[in-house]
N, C-alpha and C positions, 0 to 999 in steps of 0.2 A: 366654578369648587367644591358647593353643596351638588349637587348634581354628579360629580367626580368622586368623593367622600360615598355619595348612598350608594351609587354601580359599586364601590369597591367593598362597599358592607352588605352588600347586596350578591357579590359573590364569594367573598368569606363564609357566607353564611349555609352557598349551596354545597360548597366544598365538602360535608359528613354526608350530606343529600344525594351529591350524586355520586360521592365513593359506596355508602349504602345500597345506591339502585343498582352500580354494577355489580355484588358481591353475591347478594340475593339473586343477581340472575347467573353469575359463571362461575362465583366461589374463587379464592384467591390462588392462583396456583398451580389447578386442579390442571390434572393431562388426559381428558377425553378427547375425542373428536368433536363432540357438541361445544366443551368449550370455543375450542379454538374458531370452531365456526361462528359462536357468540362474539367471540374477542377480534372480527375482524372489523376495520373502521367506518367501513358503509354501515353496515348493522349499527354500530356505536353511534353514529351521524343522527340515525333518526331516535336514539335512545335519551341525546344528551343534545334537541334540539335550539340553538343561541345559544350553548356553553363550551362548544367544539376545541375553544382555546383552553380554557381550562380543562379539561378533558384529557385535554394533551399533558400537559403539564402533570397529569396526576400518573396517568401510563409512563413516563418516563419518569417520575423517582420510583415507581414500582421493578418499572425495568433496571434500575439501578440497584435497586434495594433484591431483585431476583438474580441479576447476573451477581452481586458482592455476598450476598447468603449459600450462591452455591459456590463462587470463588475461594469462601477464608474455612467458610461451615461443613460443605458437601463433603461425606467421605467418598460417595459416589459422584462423582460429578455429572450432570446433567443439565446441557443449555439446551432442549424441545423446545420450549418456551421462548428464547429470546426473540428469533427472527421476529416470528409475530409478534411480540410485541413494540418490537422496533418499526414493524410495519403500520403494525394502528396508530401511533404515538406521528408519525407522520405523516400519516394518511388522515387523520382528525389537526395535524397542524401543518402542511408543509412547508413549510415558512422555519419550521425550529431547526435550526440551522442543528444547533448541540449534538440533536439525538443522530443524526446523519454520521457527522463525524468519530461522538464515542461510538454509536451503537454498529460501527464497520470495524471501528478498534478490536469491538469485543468479540464482535461478530469471528473477524478473523484470526488472531491470534491465533497459534497450538495449544491445548491444552497442557499440562492445567492451568495454564494462564487464562485463553480466554476458552473458546469454543469448538477451535479448529472448522470451521468453516467458512472460507476465507470468498469462498462462490456467493453465499447470504451477503455478507459484508459489500461484497461489488454491486451485489444487488443493492442492496440501501443505498451505496453512494451513487448507482447510474439514477436509482431515480431520484433523489437533490439533486442532481442533475440537471435532473429533464422539467425540477418544481421550481428551480431556477436556473435558470439556460447562462445568464451573467457571472453565477457565480467562478471565478475563474479556480479557488479553493479549493471546491467540493471537485471539480475535473484534474484538479494536478493529483492529489489525493486518490482516483480514481483509477491514474497515471500509476501511480506510486504502489497501488495494491496492486494491479494486473504486471507487474513487475515484482515486485519484492512476493508476494502470494501463489502467485501461477506463475512464474517465469516465461510471462509471454512480453518479451522484451518490443517485439514488431506492434504491437498494440499498444504496451506502455506510449512507447513513443509517438505514436499516431492522436493517443488522449493530451498527451503534454502536448503538444504541438497545435491542438485545439486548445489547448489553456493558454499557451501563450499568446493567443488571438485575441483575449477579453477582456473588454475593460479593466486597465488597475493590474494586469495580470504584471508578476516578475520577470525582469528583464532575463532573465539567465535561464525562464522553461524551455526556451527552442533551444540553448543548445546543448541542455539537459536533455531534451529527445532525441539531436541528435546521435548525443556520443553512446547514448542505452541503443539507438539502433547500433553505433556503428559495432560498439561492445556485445552487443549479442546477447545481452544476460549474464555477460563474466565478475567475477569476483569485484573489479576495478568501478564498472558502472552499480552495483548495489554498494560502497564504499561512498560512492559519490551522493550518489541517492541520502541513503539515512544520515549522511553528513549536512544535505540540505535541509531535509528535517530536523533536524537536529536543534540548525541556528532559524529555519523559521519557523515552525511551528511555537501556538499559542497556548495548545493544549499541554499539560504537562504528564500524561502519560503516555502522550507521543515521545515527546523528548525522552523517557526513562528506557520506553523502550526503545529510540533510537540510540544510545548509548550504550544498551544493552548486548543490540547487534551490531556497532563495530570492534565492543570488544571480541566477540565471537569473533568477527571477519578481524579483526590482530591475531586471534590464536591462530585462525584457519593456516593464516600465514607465515606463522612462528614454526608452526607442525608442517609443513612444506621445506621448509629449510634445515628443520630438523630429518624427513629425509631426503632432502638433499646433502647433508650430512652422512647416513644410514647407506647410500651409493658409492660417496666417495671413503667412506669404509671399507666396501666389497671391491674396491678398485686397488684399494691397499694390500690387502690381509686377500683374498680369490671370496671371501664369502659374510653374509650379510651378519653383525651385529648378534648376536643374541639377547642382548636389552639394551635400551640407551645408556644405561650407565658404561659400558664399554665405549662409547663415543666421547663419553667425558674423559673417561683417563686416556684415549688416542689424542684426548685434542681438539675434536673436532667438534665441538661445541660453545659455542660464544658465553651460553647461559644455561640456565637449570632446564632440562624439559617436562616443565610445566605450561599451563595456560596460566592467562594471566589474574585467577583465583588463588593459585598454587599448586592445580591439581593436574597430576600427571598426566603425557599424555598415554593415549591409548597405542603397542606399537605391537606388531603381526611380525616375528624373525624371522616367516618363511618367507616373505613377500615385501617386508621394510616398507609396508605403506603406515604409516604416521598418522592420528585419527586424535577428535575429541574423546577423554572420556566417558562414558555415557554418568558416572560419577559424575561428574564437571556441571557447574549451573548455570555453564553455556553450551553445554551439549543439546542440539533441537534437532528432530529425523529430519531428513532430507525431504 
């Protein structure tokens, strides 16, 4: 117990020394090639011999601070340093699972909520799978990200099948993998995947994201329903309605033509296309 207490005290005392040493060498959050070169995990391992785990914790805290600062406070959001920070953190401590999970989310989510770089997020998850080959949750998320952010149903299905064969893997992974392959990336497959994430994920940010994505899928389904009503209107009257309000007056809508946020759908009277409004919180670039 005494030896452990002494070790903890020494580690606590080393934190400001370690942070100060890093800052003297690279400076906080600068954006030059030299800084990114010095911020490589391989070089930092040489700077902090015997303290790699502690350095990883410090870098993970800086990653979260950097991401939060850009997301909440920056007017011109720039996430250029996000991938290097996550990569360095996981190089210093290859088994820091939280950095793989959240780092991939931070990188993959579209802007302004995230960096909008799903390929980098997937690279981080692939790195985690290599470092922890028996971790089925990391491999499951790698499959999810291929499907949800790259729309690559075939690769996602293959990775989920690999995850299903790992020790302790969830029983539904095999069925989900087959379903995604069958659906070929259709909306129903995406809905099932987000529902699984919502029900099984322990990360609050993933649950919130899954809830939002499911709401968006509901809105897209409702937009399709409204578009079908516009086609029915055309069959009755020989032309598309000039506005969605005409559908209501014709008795062709069961509910107001708005999404769950109360934002009216966008409508093109020339084509009858109904889509989410760009002013809706649920809108995302396709």
